[in-house]
N, C-alpha and C positions, 0 to 999 in steps of 0.2 A: 488219853486224854481226859481233860477235868469237861466235867458236863458244861458248865456254863461259868467259866473264871470269874465274870463280871458279877454273878449275884454271890460267890464265897465273899465271906465275913472277913476284915483286914485281919480277925483274928486267927481264923480258919489260913488265910493265905501264909502269914507266918509261921504257923505249925507246920504247915507242909514243906516252908522253904528250911525250917529248921530241921525238921524228919531226915530231907533231904541230903543238907548237910553231914549231919550224922551217918549218914547212911552210905554217902560217897567216901567218906574217911574212913568207915571201918572195912569199906567194899575195897580199899586200897591197902588196909592193914595199917594204918596211921594210928600212932596213939595221940591223943590229945597233948600230950609235951612232947611229941616228935611234929605237931602241926605249928605248935606254938613256938618252938626253936627255930624252924624255917620261916616261921610269918614274921615273928618280931610281937607278935599278940600273946598277952597273957594267958597262960590256962584259965585261968578265971574267966576271962572273957569270950573264951571257946567253949566253955561249959555253958554262961550266957546265949552263947549264940546258936546253939544246940539245944536250950530251953525256949527259944523265940525272942530273946532279948537282944536285939542288936542295935547296941547303942553308937557303932562307928561304923562310918561307911569305908572310913578308910580301913579297918580293922576285916570289915566284910570285902573288900575285895583283895585284898591280900591272901585272906583265907581259898578266896573263889581262886585267883592266880595260882597258888599252890595247889590247890586240887585238880586243876585242870578245868575250870569250869568259867573263866571268863567269857567264853563264846555265847553264854545266854547273855550277856550283856549287848552283843553286837548291834539287835536291832536298833538300840537307845544312843551309837555311836556313828552308827553307817550317815552320810550323810544323803539325803534322798534325791534322787533325780528329778529334773525339771520336766514339766510335760512340755511340748512344743510351744504352746501358748504362753506360758510362762517363762521360757527361753527368749521367745519374741518380744515379750514386756522387758525383761530384763536387759535385752539388749538395745529396744529404744529408748527406753529410761536413761542410760547410760549415753547415747546420742545425745538424747537432748541437754545431758548434763557439762556438755563439752564446752568449755569457755571461749568468747570468741574475742579477738583481739579490737579493741577500739581502732575503726578507720584513723589516719593522719589528717590530720587537718590541713586542707589545700592552701589557706590563709596566712599561716605562718610560716615566714622565714626566717 
């Protein structure tokens, strides 16, 4: 595990991610050309990603999906559960927003 992830520089984080991408690709015995063919990302973009230059988030996602590593992004897309207090406040706010009809005037006929 990383000693203290928040203490790493951005450059070090990018280097570790790019090294990991390359390592996963090689471990799965996938050539850069095969990865490019299956993702629709150019070989030169894959080379740049593996060198720490990720310019397109879309391309990065396609590479992660093809390598079977999309799960690393799961914490970013999961909805957080509401605490009981947050749920109560949300319900109360919704109740307060319900519009009430104006009462009919009894004087008009």
